[in-house]
C-alpha positions in Angstrom: -16.3 -5.3 -4.0 -14.6 -2.9 -6.5 -10.8 -2.9 -6.1 -9.3 0.7 -6.0 -5.6 1.0 -5.5 -5.0 4.7 -6.1 -6.9 7.8 -5.2 -6.4 11.5 -4.4 -8.0 13.3 -1.5 -8.0 16.7 0.2 -7.3 16.8 3.9 -7.4 19.8 6.3 -6.7 20.0 10.0 -9.1 22.0 12.1 -8.3 25.6 13.0 -7.2 26.6 16.5 -9.7 28.4 18.6 -9.3 32.1 19.5 -7.8 33.2 22.8 -10.2 35.0 25.1 -10.0 38.6 26.3 -11.6 38.7 29.8 -11.1 40.4 33.1 -12.1 38.9 36.4 -15.1 40.6 38.0 -16.0 39.5 41.5 -17.6 41.4 44.3 -15.2 42.6 47.0 -12.2 41.7 44.6 -11.1 45.1 43.3 -8.0 43.9 41.5 -9.3 40.8 39.6 -7.0 41.1 36.6 -7.2 39.4 33.2 -8.5 35.8 33.1 -8.9 35.0 29.4 -8.3 31.3 28.6 -6.5 29.8 25.6 -8.2 28.6 22.5 -8.3 24.8 21.9 -6.1 23.1 19.2 -7.7 22.1 16.0 -8.2 18.4 15.3 -5.8 16.3 13.1 -6.5 14.1 10.0 -4.9 10.8 10.6 -4.5 7.7 8.4 -4.5 4.4 10.2 -3.4 1.1 8.5 -5.6 -1.9 9.0 -5.4 -5.4 7.7 -9.2 -5.6 7.6 -9.2 -3.3 4.5 -8.0 -4.4 1.1 -9.0 -1.5 -1.1 -9.1 2.3 -1.2 -12.7 2.2 -2.3 -14.1 4.1 0.7 -11.9 7.1 -0.1 -12.8 7.1 -3.8 -16.2 8.7 -3.3 -15.6 11.2 -0.5 -12.8 13.5 -1.5 -12.7 16.1 1.2 -11.9 15.5 4.9 -11.8 18.4 7.4 -11.2 18.0 11.0 -13.2 20.1 13.6 -11.9 23.4 14.7 -10.8 24.0 18.3 -13.2 25.9 20.6 -12.5 29.5 21.6 -11.1 30.2 25.1 -13.3 31.7 27.7 -13.1 33.7 31.0 -12.0 32.2 34.3 -9.0 30.8 32.5 -10.9 28.2 30.7 -9.2 26.6 27.8 -11.4 25.8 24.7 -11.9 22.1 23.9 -9.7 20.5 21.2 -11.3 19.8 17.8 -12.3 16.3 17.0 -9.7 14.4 15.0 -10.6 12.4 11.8 -9.2 9.0 11.5 -9.3 7.3 8.1 -8.8 3.6 7.7 -6.6 2.5 4.8 -5.2 -0.9 3.8 -1.8 -2.0 5.1 0.7 -1.2 2.3 -0.6 2.2 1.5 2.0 4.8 0.4 1.1 8.5 0.7 2.4 11.2 -1.6 1.9 15.0 -1.7 -0.2 15.4 -4.8 1.3 18.8 -5.7 5.0 18.0 -5.3 5.0 14.3 -5.6 7.1 14.0 -2.4 6.7 10.9 -0.3 4.9 11.6 3.0 4.8 8.1 4.5 4.4 4.3 4.0 2.1 2.3 6.2 3.3 -1.2 6.3 2.2 -2.4 9.7 -1.3 -3.1 11.0 -2.3 -0.3 13.4 0.5 2.1 12.1 -0.7 5.7 11.9 0.3 8.9 10.1 -0.8 12.5 10.6 -1.4 13.9 7.1 -2.9 17.3 8.2 -2.1 18.7 11.6 -4.6 20.9 13.4 -3.8 24.5 14.1 -2.6 25.7 17.5 -5.1 27.5 19.7 -4.4 31.2 20.4 -3.3 32.4 23.8 -5.8 34.3 26.0 -4.9 37.7 27.5 -4.0 36.1 30.9 -0.9 34.8 29.2 0.4 38.2 28.5 0.5 39.7 32.1 3.9 40.8 33.2 5.5 43.4 35.5 4.9 46.2 33.2 1.7 45.1 31.5 -0.9 44.3 34.2 -4.1 44.4 32.1 -3.5 43.3 28.5 -6.6 43.8 26.4 -5.6 41.5 23.5 -5.4 37.8 22.8 -4.1 35.6 19.9 -6.2 34.2 17.1 -6.0 30.5 16.5 -3.7 29.3 13.8 -5.2 27.7 10.7 -4.9 23.9 10.3 -2.6 22.4 7.7 -4.2 21.5 4.4 -3.0 19.6 1.4 -4.0 17.3 -1.4 -2.5 13.8 -1.0 -2.3 10.8 -3.3 -2.8 7.4 -1.8 -1.2 4.4 -3.6 -1.7 0.9 -2.5 1.1 -1.6 -2.9 0.1 -5.1 -1.8 2.4 -6.8 0.8 3.2 -10.1 -0.6 6.3 -12.4 -0.3 5.9 -13.9 -3.8 4.8 -12.3 -7.1 3.4 -14.3 -10.0 4.1 -12.7 -13.4 3.2 -13.9 -16.8 1.3 -13.3 -20.0 -2.6 -13.4 -20.0 -3.9 -17.0 -19.7 -0.6 -18.3 -18.6 -2.3 -20.1 -15.6 -1.4 -17.8 -12.7 -4.9 -17.8 -11.3 -5.2 -21.5 -11.5 -1.9 -21.9 -9.7 -2.9 -19.5 -6.9 -6.1 -21.4 -6.5 -4.3 -24.8 -6.2 -1.7 -23.5 -3.8 -3.9 -21.5 -1.5 -7.6 -20.9 -0.6 -7.8 -17.9 -3.0 -10.9 -17.9 -5.2 -9.3 -16.1 -8.1 -11.4 -16.2 -11.2 -10.4 -18.8 -13.8 -11.6 -19.0 -17.4 -10.3 -20.1 -20.8 -9.8 -16.6 -22.2 -7.1 -13.9 -21.6 -7.4 -11.1 -19.0 -9.7 -13.0 -16.6 -7.7 -11.4 -13.8 -8.7 -7.7 -13.6 -7.5 -7.1 -10.1 -4.6 -8.5 -8.0 -5.3 -11.6 -6.0 -3.6 -12.6 -2.7 -3.2 -16.1 -1.4 -1.7 -17.6 1.8 0.3 -20.7 1.1 1.2 -22.9 4.1 4.5 -24.8 3.7 5.3 -26.0 7.2 3.5 -26.7 10.4 3.3 -23.0 11.4 4.8 -21.2 8.5 3.4 -19.7 5.4 4.0 -17.2 2.7 1.7 -14.7 0.8 1.6 -14.9 -3.0 0.2 -12.2 -5.3 -1.2 -12.9 -8.7 -1.4 -9.7 -10.8 -3.1 -9.2 -14.1 -1.3 -10.6 -17.2 1.4 -8.6 -18.7 1.8 -7.9 -22.4 4.7 -6.4 -24.3 4.8 -2.7 -23.6 3.2 -3.1 -20.2 5.8 -0.8 -18.6 4.8 1.9 -21.0 1.1 1.5 -20.2 0.0 -1.3 -22.6 -2.7 -3.6 -21.3 -3.6 -3.9 -17.6 -0.2 -4.9 -16.3 1.2 -1.3 -16.0 -1.6 -0.3 -13.6 -0.8 -3.2 -11.3 3.0 -3.7 -11.6 3.4 -1.7 -8.4 2.0 -4.6 -6.5 5.0 -6.7 -7.0 7.5 -4.0 -5.9 7.5 -5.3 -2.4 7.7 -9.0 -3.2 11.0 -10.9 -2.3 10.7 -13.7 -4.9 9.3 -13.6 -8.4 7.8 -16.6 -10.2 7.7 -16.3 -14.0 4.8 -18.3 -15.4 5.4 -19.4 -19.0 2.7 -21.1 -21.1 4.3 -24.1 -22.8 1.4 -24.2 -25.4 1.3 -20.5 -26.3 2.3 -19.1 -29.7 5.0 -17.1 -28.0 7.6 -19.8 -27.1 8.8 -19.8 -23.5 12.3 -18.3 -24.1 10.8 -15.4 -26.0 8.1 -14.9 -23.4 10.7 -14.8 -20.6 12.7 -12.2 -22.5 9.6 -10.0 -22.9 8.5 -10.4 -19.2 12.1 -9.8 -18.0 12.4 -6.6 -20.2 9.1 -5.3 -19.0 10.0 -5.6 -15.3 13.4 -4.0 -15.9 11.8 -1.1 -17.7 9.3 -0.6 -14.8 11.9 -0.9 -12.0 15.4 -2.2 -12.8 15.8 -3.6 -9.2 13.0 -6.2 -9.7 15.1 -8.3 -12.1 17.8 -8.8 -9.5 15.5 -10.6 -7.0 15.5 -14.3 -6.6 13.2 -16.0 -9.1 11.9 -19.2 -10.5 10.7 -19.9 -14.0 7.9 -22.3 -14.4 6.9 -24.1 -17.6 3.2 -24.4 -17.1 0.6 -26.7 -18.9 3.1 -29.5 -19.2 0.2 -31.9 -19.4 -0.6 -30.6 -22.9 2.9 -30.9 -24.5 5.4 -33.7 -24.9 8.7 -33.9 -23.0 10.9 -33.2 -26.1 9.4 -29.8 -26.5 9.9 -29.0 -22.8 13.5 -30.2 -23.1 14.1 -27.8 -26.0 12.5 -24.9 -24.1 14.6 -25.5 -21.0 17.7 -25.7 -23.2 16.9 -22.3 -24.8 16.2 -20.8 -21.4 19.4 -22.0 -20.0 21.2 -20.4 -22.9 19.7 -17.1 -21.7 21.3 -17.7 -18.2 18.2 -19.0 -16.6 18.9 -21.9 -14.2 16.0 -22.0 -11.8 13.6 -24.0 -13.9 10.5 -25.9 -12.9 7.9 -27.9 -14.8 4.4 -27.5 -13.6 0.8 -28.2 -14.5 -1.3 -25.9 -12.4 -4.5 -27.6 -13.6 -3.7 -31.1 -12.5 -1.5 -30.1 -9.6 1.6 -31.9 -10.9 4.6 -30.1 -9.6 2.7 -27.8 -7.3 4.1 -29.1 -4.0 7.6 -29.1 -5.3 7.1 -25.4 -6.4 6.0 -24.5 -2.9 9.1 -26.1 -1.5 11.3 -24.3 -4.0 9.7 -20.9 -3.3 10.0 -21.5 0.5 13.8 -22.2 0.0 14.3 -19.0 -1.9 12.4 -17.0 0.8 14.6 -18.5 3.5 17.8 -18.1 1.4 18.4 -21.8 1.3 20.2 -23.4 -1.7 19.1 -26.9 -2.6 21.7 -29.4 -3.4 21.4 -31.4 -6.6 20.7 -34.7 -4.8 17.7 -33.1 -3.0 15.8 -32.7 -6.3 
């Protein structure tokens, strides 16, 4: 299934029905009087968040959504029926913006949460509503009001506890496969991950966290280079970041960390202030002396949450899960616990 995390649509609430001008006509009732009913309200356009959807693909092809108009009022004080409301299903984590002004309209972060994005127009009042002591036979009624219309931009931000960031081919997809049941694509070439992947990682009898693997970042990602800029928004909601550094790459781990740190800071400065871990991956392919040098250089940069890992062999994976769980719960591990 194609992953779509941003789209723009036009929504319009239904118009309200017209009020009715009618006078009661019955045999042997000489003074029937006005009995025109009100028009029905127009239908709304509503967004409903659901955990069963993971993409905005369904809204990518149909761009216009118009709710039904309310029915006109009729005689005998009959109110017109309300127009049918349109309910659009969107993934949990969808943010809604006004496409013209850029203003935020709402953020759907819970399953079943709803938001009216285009209200239906109010139905017009029938002539029976305008009777008073000085106006016994009004011969007019109100027209229905038009429904609200607007262009909205939908932006999906995945809801995950942990975000994996790293260069292409750093081993993020391999790690998420080994930690969870995610079937993220793995291959021995860069940019195998073209869409974000989510995995559920159990770490206790009845506890788990959700981890997100986003496409690899390259230098300049915050300015639009590579695929990273398109998907950086998916780590905005994460509570913990895990930097995946390839111990065998041409870019040595300390330099790689500085580049990744700078790209996140350029995209959203608050990201770099979140709890994090730095993982030296592919430790099965390098010697310990090289890893010691890399860790020393990283500590010189102020990095203290370091962990050695081989996502392919699984060495260090269980310990990483424990460390991440501790960060999520705000627990500080003592030196003797390592």
